[in-house]
C-alpha positions, 0 to 999 in steps of 0.5 A: 918285490915291492918294498915299503920305506921301512924295509928299504931303510934296513940296508944291505944283507948283513947290516943288522948283524951286530953285537948291539942289542935290538931288544934288552929286557931288565928285571922284567916281572909279569905277575897275575893275581889269584882272586877269591871270594865274591869281591874277588880279593887277591890272595896270591900272585902267579909269578909267570915272569919273575925278574928276567934279564935278557938281550937280543942282538940285531940279526940273531935268533935267540931260542927260548926253551923250557917246560910248559908253564915256565913263562916262555909265552908270557915273556914274549907277550910282555916284551911286545906289551900284549900282556902288561908287565908288572915291573921292569924295563923293555928297551927296543932300539934304546927306547923303553916300551913300558914308559910309552903311551898308547900313541907312541907304542902304536907307532912302535908296533910297526917294528914288532910282530908276533907269530902265534902258536895255534894256526887254527885259533889265531886266524879270524874264520869270518875274514878272508885271507886278504882281509886278515893281511889287509887289517894290519895295513889299514891300522898302520895306514901303510897303503894309500890306495886300494891298488897298493893294498892289493899289491902288498897282500899279493906280495906277502902271500908270494913271500911265504910261498902261497898263491896271491889267488888265495886272498879271497879264500877263508882260513877253513880252506887251508891246511895247518901248514898253510895257515901258519904261512898266512900267520907269518905273512900277517906278521910281515905285513908291517915290515917289522925288524923284530918278531916273537915266534911263539912255538910256531911249529908245535901244532904242525906235522914233523915234515911241515915243521921243517918247511916252516923253519926253513921259511923263517930262516929264508925270510930272516936272511932276506929281510934282515929280521931278528927273532925270539924263537919260543919252543919246547922242542930242543931239536927245533931250537938247535936248528934255528937258534944262534943263542939259547936261553933256558927258562924254569918257573919264571926265571932265565937260568942259562944262556949260551951259544947254541953249539956250546949249550948242546956240547956242554950244558952248565945248569943241571936243569939244562943237562936233564933236558938234553939227556932226555933227547933220544939218540938214533944210534942204539949203542950210544943211547944204551951207553949214555947216562940219563939224568932223572929229575925227582919231584914235580915242577914247583908252583909259580905261586909259591916258589921255594927259597933260593934256587927254584930248581933246588927241590929237583936238583941232584947237585943241590946243597944247603947254600942253594936254599939260602940265596938265589944264584945270579946269572953269571958267566961260567965260560968264555964270556958268552955262556951264563948260568944261574947255579952255584954248582954248575956241571 
């Protein structure tokens, strides 16, 4: 395997496992204007991400879960500045990405990448696979000669379990699982240390999902990668994540080691999500208590006062409407929840 200088500099396996954060998000907000009228006057703001604090350690996989529309993908794109945040701070290796100009952020992008949700829409149908993978190498000027470029493309395809002969083919000639492997190869092209995986298996068959998850884990161990793994399938997140963060309407409301979260969730919303997962054993399934939420998901345009989950919460008290609970430790220093009355 041909390693570029960036990959070789990462050192031996396990060197990236650290308690120090590789990525740190502070009070991050990404709001989108709602416009009306002929002149497009702003009448409201969609608070897609609304004051998120998050830290992702070197070498770990942080799972990010929540209902559709809660802001998971926007948070991932905001961290990479694919969407420009409204305010806040995003530190990568100690440097604030939001204060960087176009030149420095372009160089920093060699350290970051993204795997997109839809393997059918994320690949240019007019480009060959070699062209798709080679584009990142050309932009970052990572291949000095044509031969080096071709060798790197062949290496990337082999890395994700595809034949180097596929470089001359086009996206429509591949299955969904193969296309997602190509998307992963594209993310690896610049030797990143941090990858945002935006629901990378949600569009795939269950059997293919397992293959892609196993591939991501193998690549993480081999290349010492750090993942933000976004998903809505709690069983998938449990399998791959070291820690899990739960989002609800633009807010992170619980963060915990994966095992602790599934054994004893502390936020009522997390408890309701986990109670909806079916259990294969009929006796256990019949005997357990389901948490049924009332009402609908609140609007990110006009969220309620205090806790945003209080309008659906079975433990809500008057205090929940008065002020917003902070994300605080509820157990062993590692388990945090934003709730006045945790489970």
